[in-house]
C-alpha positions as CSV (number, residue, x, y, z in Angstrom):
1,M,0.0,0.0,0.0
2,R,3.0,2.2,-0.1
3,S,3.3,4.8,-2.8
4,P,6.3,4.2,-5.1
5,A,7.2,7.9,-4.8
6,R,7.8,7.5,-1.1
7,P,10.6,5.1,-0.2
8,A,10.3,2.9,2.9
9,R,12.3,4.1,5.9
10,S,13.9,1.8,8.4
11,S,14.2,3.9,11.5
12,V,12.0,5.9,13.8
13,T,14.3,8.9,13.4
14,A,13.9,8.9,9.7
15,H,10.2,8.4,10.1
16,A,9.9,11.4,12.5
17,G,12.2,13.5,10.3
18,A,10.1,12.9,7.2
19,G,7.0,14.6,8.7
20,R,6.2,18.3,8.9
21,P,7.9,19.6,12.0
22,A,5.9,22.8,11.9
23,V,2.7,20.8,12.7
24,T,1.8,21.1,16.3
25,A,2.2,17.4,17.1
26,G,5.6,17.3,15.3
27,A,6.8,20.4,17.1
28,G,5.7,19.0,20.5
29,T,7.3,15.7,20.0
30,G,10.5,17.3,18.7
31,S,10.6,19.6,21.6
32,L,10.2,16.8,24.1
33,V,13.0,14.8,22.5
34,V,15.3,17.8,22.5
35,V,14.5,18.6,26.2
36,L,14.9,15.0,27.3
37,V,18.2,14.6,25.6
38,A,19.5,18.0,26.8
39,Q,18.3,17.3,30.3
40,G,20.0,13.8,30.3
41,L,23.3,15.1,28.9
42,T,23.3,18.1,31.4
43,A,22.7,15.9,34.4
44,R,25.3,13.4,33.2
45,S,27.9,16.1,32.8
46,L,27.0,18.5,35.7
47,L,25.7,16.2,38.4
48,P,27.8,13.0,38.3
49,R,29.5,13.7,41.6
50,R,26.2,14.4,43.4
51,T,24.8,11.2,41.9
52,A,27.8,9.1,42.9
53,A,27.6,10.6,46.4
54,V,24.1,9.2,46.8
55,F,25.3,5.7,46.1
56,A,28.8,5.9,47.7
57,S,29.6,4.5,51.1
58,R,29.1,6.7,54.0
59,V,30.1,6.2,57.6
60,E,26.6,6.9,58.9
61,S,25.3,4.1,56.6
62,F,27.1,1.6,58.8
63,Q,26.2,3.0,62.1
64,E,23.2,1.8,64.0
65,P,20.3,4.3,63.9
66,D,19.0,5.9,67.1
67,P,16.3,3.9,68.9
68,A,13.5,6.4,68.1
69,L,14.2,6.1,64.4
70,R,14.3,2.3,64.6
71,E,10.9,2.3,66.3
72,R,9.4,4.6,63.6
73,L,10.8,2.4,60.9
74,R,9.5,-0.7,62.6
75,A,6.0,0.9,62.8
76,V,6.0,1.9,59.1
77,I,7.3,-1.5,58.0
78,G,4.6,-3.2,60.1
79,Q,1.9,-1.1,58.5
80,K,3.4,-1.9,55.0
81,R,3.3,-5.7,55.8
82,E,-0.2,-5.5,57.1
83,L,-1.4,-3.6,54.0
84,L,0.6,-5.9,51.7
85,S,-1.2,-9.0,53.0
86,A,-4.4,-7.5,51.6
87,L,-2.8,-6.1,48.4
88,D,-0.6,-9.0,47.3
89,P,-0.5,-11.9,49.9
90,G,2.3,-13.8,48.2
91,A,4.7,-10.8,48.0
92,D,7.7,-10.1,50.1
93,E,7.7,-6.6,51.7
94,A,11.4,-6.1,51.2
95,L,11.1,-6.8,47.4
96,F,7.6,-5.6,46.6
97,S,6.9,-2.6,44.4
98,P,3.3,-1.8,43.4
99,D,2.6,-1.9,39.7
100,L,-0.2,-1.2,37.3
101,R,-1.9,-4.5,38.0
102,H,-2.1,-3.5,41.7
103,A,-3.3,0.0,40.9
104,L,-6.1,-1.3,38.8
105,A,-7.2,-4.0,41.2
106,H,-6.9,-2.0,44.4
107,P,-6.2,1.7,43.7
108,W,-6.6,3.0,47.3
109,R,-4.5,0.2,48.9
110,T,-1.8,0.8,46.2
111,L,-1.8,4.5,47.0
112,R,-1.6,3.9,50.7
113,Y,1.2,1.4,50.2
114,A,3.1,3.9,48.0
115,R,2.7,6.6,50.7
116,L,4.0,4.2,53.4
117,A,7.0,3.4,51.1
118,A,7.7,7.1,50.6
119,R,7.6,7.7,54.4
120,E,10.0,4.8,54.9
121,A,12.4,6.2,52.3
122,R,12.3,9.6,54.0
123,L,13.1,8.0,57.3
124,V,16.1,6.1,55.9
125,G,17.5,9.2,54.3
126,R,16.3,9.4,50.7
127,R,16.7,13.2,50.9
128,R,20.5,12.9,50.8
129,A,20.3,13.3,47.0
130,G,19.3,17.0,47.5
131,P,16.6,19.0,45.9
132,V,18.3,19.5,42.5
133,L,18.9,15.8,41.8
134,A,15.5,14.8,43.1
135,F,13.8,17.5,40.9
136,W,15.9,16.4,37.9
137,R,14.9,12.8,38.3
138,R,11.2,13.4,38.7
139,T,11.1,15.9,35.8
140,H,13.0,13.5,33.6
141,I,10.6,10.6,34.4
142,A,7.6,12.8,33.9
143,L,8.9,14.1,30.5
144,A,9.7,10.5,29.4
145,L,6.2,9.4,30.3
146,L,4.7,12.3,28.4
147,F,6.8,11.3,25.4
148,L,5.7,7.7,25.7
149,L,2.1,8.7,25.9
150,G,2.6,10.9,22.8
151,V,4.1,7.9,20.9
152,C,1.2,5.7,21.9
153,V,-1.4,8.3,20.9
154,H,0.4,8.7,17.5
155,V,0.4,4.9,16.9
156,V,-3.3,4.6,17.7
157,L,-4.2,7.6,15.5
158,V,-2.1,6.4,12.6
159,L,-3.4,2.8,12.8
160,F,-7.1,3.3,13.5
161,F,-7.8,6.8,12.3
162,A,-5.6,7.0,9.2
163,G,-8.1,9.0,7.2
164,Y,-8.1,11.7,9.9
165,V,-4.3,11.8,10.2
166,A,-4.0,12.1,6.4
167,G,-6.2,15.2,6.5
168,G,-8.5,14.0,3.7
169,G,-5.5,13.1,1.5
170,S,-4.7,9.6,0.3
171,V,-3.6,7.1,3.0
172,D,-0.4,5.5,1.7
173,W,0.8,3.8,4.9
174,W,0.0,0.5,6.4
175,H,-3.0,0.8,8.8
176,V,-5.4,-1.5,10.6
177,T,-8.5,-0.2,8.8
178,A,-7.2,-1.5,5.5
179,W,-7.4,-5.1,6.7
180,G,-9.9,-7.1,4.7
181,G,-10.8,-4.2,2.4
């Protein structure tokens, strides 16, 4: 169903480059890619020592925490285990991480568990990374998810609504609506 005038392209980059970048969707996708790459390169070049310090050995990591902190941690972990028995009975609290399956089956329990896990992370010192690195990571993940969502929307539109995407022109790419017709 390809037009002979348009050669087949083998990469996503060539596919994206063949479109009209001035179109709103093309500009948005291009901007997201540029920002994600720039943010990743910037963080890799400007923040490597800070990132390494988060994972490096520290003397306080090997010292026993004060008794009050241990009690608070014990209480949070106890609440997590109790909630986990209702959320996913076969899971191990030390290895468990809620996923989409849990969120769809038990949204409130999953949210409560995630909040308890965040409280536990704060107690054990997650904030050592500092606000810049924490902000960078969360922003990077949010932008990557936005990009992924955009790619999914693009694929659905091109496959199922090819006539709309073509803007009334001829549809010369493979799409699901051409099956059987």
